[in-house]
C-alpha positions, 0 to 999 in steps of 0.5 A, a space after each residue: 236494199 240499204 247498206 251502211 257502215 257497221 261502227 263496230 268494225 266487223 266488216 259485215 255492216 248492217 243490211 236489211 232485206 224487206 225489213 229484216 237483218 241479213 244473216 251472215 253468209 246470205 247472198 247479197 246483190 252481186 251482179 247479181 241476186 238477192 236471196 229470199 225464202 219463197 212463200 212456201 218456205 221450201 226453196 229460196 227464190 232469187 231476183 237477178 240483177 244483170 244482163 247476160 246473152 249467148 248467141 251461136 254463129 256458124 262456127 263460134 259462140 259469142 257471150 256478152 254481159 254488162 259490167 255493172 254490179 248493184 246492191 238490190 238493183 238500186 245502188 251501183 257498187 262497181 262499174 267494171 265487173 267482168 262477168 264473162 270468164 274462160 273455163 275451158 280451152 274452147 268454152 266460157 261462162 257468163 254469170 248472173 248471181 251472187 258474186 262469191 258463189 259465182 266465183 266458186 262456180 267458175 273456179 270449180 268448173 275450170 278445175 274440173 275441165 283442167 283435171 279431165 284434160 290432164 288425166 285423159 290427155 284431151 279436153 272435156 267435150 262441151 256437152 260433158 262440160 255443161 253437165 259438169 257445170 250443171 252439177 256444180 251450180 246446183 243449190 247456188 244463187 247463180 244462173 249462168 250461161 255456158 257457151 262452147 265449141 267442139 268437134 260437133 259445133 257451137 252450143 249455148 247452155 242455160 244453167 240454174 241453181 236447180 241443176 237444169 241444163 238447157 241447150 239452145 241456139 241463143 239465150 239470155 239471163 238476168 233482170 234484163 232478159 225480157 228486153 234482151 230476148 226481144 232483140 235476139 228474137 228479131 235479129 237471130 238467124 241460123 248461120 250468123 257470121 262471128 261479126 253478126 253474132 257479136 253485133 246481135 249479142 252486144 245490141 241485146 245487152 245495150 238495149 237491156 241496159 237502156 231499160 234495166 237499172 241493174 244493167 249497164 256500164 258497157 259490155 264484156 264480150 267473149 268470142 269462142 271458136 275452136 282456136 280458143 276464147 278471146 274476151 274483150 271489155 268495152 266501156 260502152 256497149 255498141 249502139 243498139 240503134 232502133 232496138 233501144 226504142 223498139 223494145 220496152 
């Protein structure tokens, strides 16, 4: 994707996707995704450009994401994007997708969780939060991961624009997911400590960043426990060690 300044000063610029002009409102690479019509013409297809990871521990969830925002995976537009955000007292979401829709999704899920708590006097359960997020993301060019902890333990959910909600012990998303899954498959085991889960998640992001041009510039990590959500951004991801060379 190439982008150049619009001399008329409209603020939209002139952008081309596969030889055509971008229509106003069409998703642009954001941390990120590019919207295209599928060959059938029925549903839009999105190419993600980021790496997000979720890992369950014995009593916690760790979400991690790189910090690069790119345009078409070819130009780095921002090197310090925070792609993991708290959306619930004991849950957070890692986003890959178009920035605007992703921000609206975070606001919507956060508002629904807050409204439920104020009306019922107790927080929304993590499975209910996942279903709520699944409805909210339907039709959006966003493919997030949701991680949370409640009285039934830690959970990670994969969500996408079709409205699917899939639970797993670990997950990865974005353009770096194939490399990230290679690290997760090798390192994950049931009952990880928080420290081991954090090392696994950051290693997966770091290794993907070695190979995926749309991922990089450090990592943001959220550690989610029944006490709350702690989010930390690091300029450089942890050293992936042998994984950087062992997965391609």
